[in-house]
Residue, then its C-alpha position, 0 to 999 in steps of 0.5 A: x540685599x544689593x546682590x538681589x537688587x543686581x539680580x533682579x535689575x538683571x532679569x528685568x532687562x532680559x525679559x525686556x531685550x527678549x520683548x515679542x512683538x505684536x500686531x493687529x488685525x481686524x477680521x471684520x474689515x479682511x472678510x468684509x473685502x473679500x467677495x467670496x465671503x460677501x457671496x457665502x453670507x447671501x446664500x447661508x442668508x437665502x438658505x436661511x430664511x427658505x429654511x425658516x419659512x419651512x418651519x414657520x409654515x409646520x408651526x402655522x399649521x399646528x396653531x390652525x389645528x389648535x384653533x379649529x380644535x378649540x372652536x370645535x372642541x364642544x361638539x367632539x367625542x372624547x375619541x375625536x378630541x383625543x385624535x385631534x389632540x394627538x394630531x396638534x402635538x405631532x405637528x408641533x413636534x414635527x415643526x420642532x424636529x425640522x427647526x432643530x434640524x436646520x438651525x440647531x448646534x449641529x444643524x444643516x445651517x451651521x455644517x453649510x456655514x462651516x463649508x463655506x467659511x473654513x476655506x476662507x477663514x483658513x486661507x486668511x490664517x495661513x496669510x497672517x501666520x505667514x506674515x508672522x513668520x516672516x517678520x517675526x511677531x509672536x502674538x496677533x490679535x484681532x481688534x474687531x473681536x477683542x472689545x479690551x482694545x481701547x486704542x491701537x496705533x495703526x502702524x500696528x495692524x497688518x490687515x491691507x497686508x493681509x488682504x494684499x497678500x491673499x490677492x485683494x487690492x484695497 
């Protein structure tokens, strides 16, 4: 029993001797202090509003066609009704396809966001990686995205160091 206790004690001591060093970054804070990120966000918002207006215009056209159809349905022949219904469905489908094209999972907005944000994120990642390699940090947590962090000492937050290395003084 004493041998087992001694082995466990030695194992625990060796684990604590090789303790990992970790730090925090606040990505919201970092991104909020990078003007290129703010410009990219503004550009995305403008494009998104423009595309949303296009989609809404088509949806409104479909709605207008439907309202006209409802008010005139009693005066239309079966063939005319069928033609109007087909036109309404086609306009709704057009609006839906345009919405998917712009805002779908692989849509234009996603591609635009990726093309604008990826270079900024890659630059931040490379700086964080460099800092970690220089100072021997093993783990970096993002305090902005992890709701599990209740308290963290400001001493282990390297966000300002990242900004400084990126060339932004705060």
